[in-house]
N, C-alpha and C positions, 0 to 999 in steps of 0.2 A: 504494500500499499504506499502510494506516494505522500509524504509530508505535504500539507496544504502550503502552497507558496514557494516550495524549493526551486520549482523551474523559473520563478521570477527573481531569484537572488542574483546578485551581481556576477557571482562566480560562473553560475550557470548560463546567463545571458552572454557572457564573454565566451564561454566554451561555445555555445551555440553559434555564434557570429562567426568565430575563429574556424570552427569544423566546416560549417556551410562554404565560407569562402576557401578553405583548403581544399576541400573536395570539388569544388568548381574548377579551380586551378589544376588540380589534378587530373581531371576528366578532359580538360583542354590540352596538357601536355602530353597525355597519353599518345596522342596522334604523332607525336615526334619521338616517341620512346624515352620519354623523360617524366620525371615527376616534380611537384611543386617544390619539394625540399631541394632537388638537384638545381632547379632553377635558382632558388635563393643562393645556394653555394656558387653557381657560376657567376651570378650577377654580383655577388659580394667581390669576387676575385676580380671581375671586371673592372671593379673600381679600386680594389686594394691588392693588387697582384703581388704576389711574394710575401704575403703575411704567413706567420706560422700556423701550424695546424691548430694549436692551443688557441691562437687569437681567433682562428676561424670558428672553432667551437664556441667561444664566448660571443662572437657576433651574431651567429645564428641561432643563438638560445637553444643549443642541443647538447647532448652528452658526448664525450669523447668516442665511446663504441660506435654510436651511429654515424658520427662524422667520419671516422676511420673507415667503416664498411662502405660509406658513399663514396669516399675518395678513392678506394681500391677500385670500385666499379668505373667511376670517371676516369680513372688512369687507363684501366685496361681498354676503355673505349677510345683512349688518345685525346681526351678532352682536357686532362690537366697533366702536370707533372710535379713529382715531390722531390725536393732535393734538400740534402744536409745543409744546414747553415755554416756559413764560413767561420763564425766566431764559435760556435758551439755545435759539434757534430750530431750530438744527440737530438737537436732541435731539427724539424723538419718544416721546410718553407714550401708552400704550395703556389703554383703558377698555373695560369691557363695556356694551353698550346694555341696555336694559330687557329687550328680546327675548333678548340673549345671556344675561342672567342666568337669565331664565325657562328657557332651553334648557339652560344648565349644570345648574340644579336639577333638571330633568326627567332628564338624563343620569345625574347622581349617584344618584337615587333609583332609576333603573332598574339600576344597577350594585351596589346594595346587597348581593345575594346573592353575587355575584362577589368583592366585597370581604371579605365574611364568610367565604368559602371560602377565600381566600388568608390570612386572620388566622388561621382554624383550621387550617392546615396545619402550624402548630407550636404547642406549649403555650405559656402566656403567658411563662414564664421564658426559654425559648429564643427567643422573639419578640424580646425587649430584646436578647439578646445578638447575634442576627443583626443586628438594626438597627444596633447599635453597631460591629459588624464591618464591614458594608457602608460605613458612614460613614467608617470608618478607610481602608479599601481606597480609596474615592474620594479621601480626601485624599492618601494614599501614590502613588497613580497619576495624581494631578494633573500637568499639563505643568510641566515645571523649565526653569529657565535657569540655565546654569552650575552645575548641581547644587543649586540652590536652588528651592524650591517658589514658583510665583507665585501670587499672590492674584489673584482676578478683578479687583480694582480696579487692581492693578499691571499686569496685562495690558491692560485699557482704557486706561490712561494711555500705556503705550508704543505702543499701536496708534494713538492719536491723535496722539502726537508724531511717529510715523512718516508719518502721513498730512500732517500741517502740514508736514513737511521736504520731503515730496514735492511738495507744492503751491508751496512756495517755490522749489524748483529749477525745476519746470516754468515759473514766471513769469520766471525768471532768463534 
């Protein structure tokens, strides 16, 4: 039995809006053999080519395992390449290939009508308010440690530190 009003709560409304949009974009990109998530990754790389895998994980609001699997698939298709960072060989940088850039541009052009429909769902003044509200919600709902919000840089540093500590213990 559904609790009365649960579907009207903000979280459920946001979930409904996101999933409706995501499914619509997935259905659209299917004709090109791509997904909405792949489009997001390719589009982010089109603007920030050469970022690290960890930066990519943070910017696409996903988890490392999902992004790693997606990058392996995109690499196999010749759309991206991963290379070791010059300063730290453990760090992987992700770049679009020429083929990947052309594919991203094709996907982007094909989705113009969907983007327009999404933008036109709200009048311009409300769009700005919604974007700011969504940004604020993401900040407020970000993972916390001891009541304090963690920046992605802080999370990354702590994760690296834990891994180094675990390796030292394993060697002992």
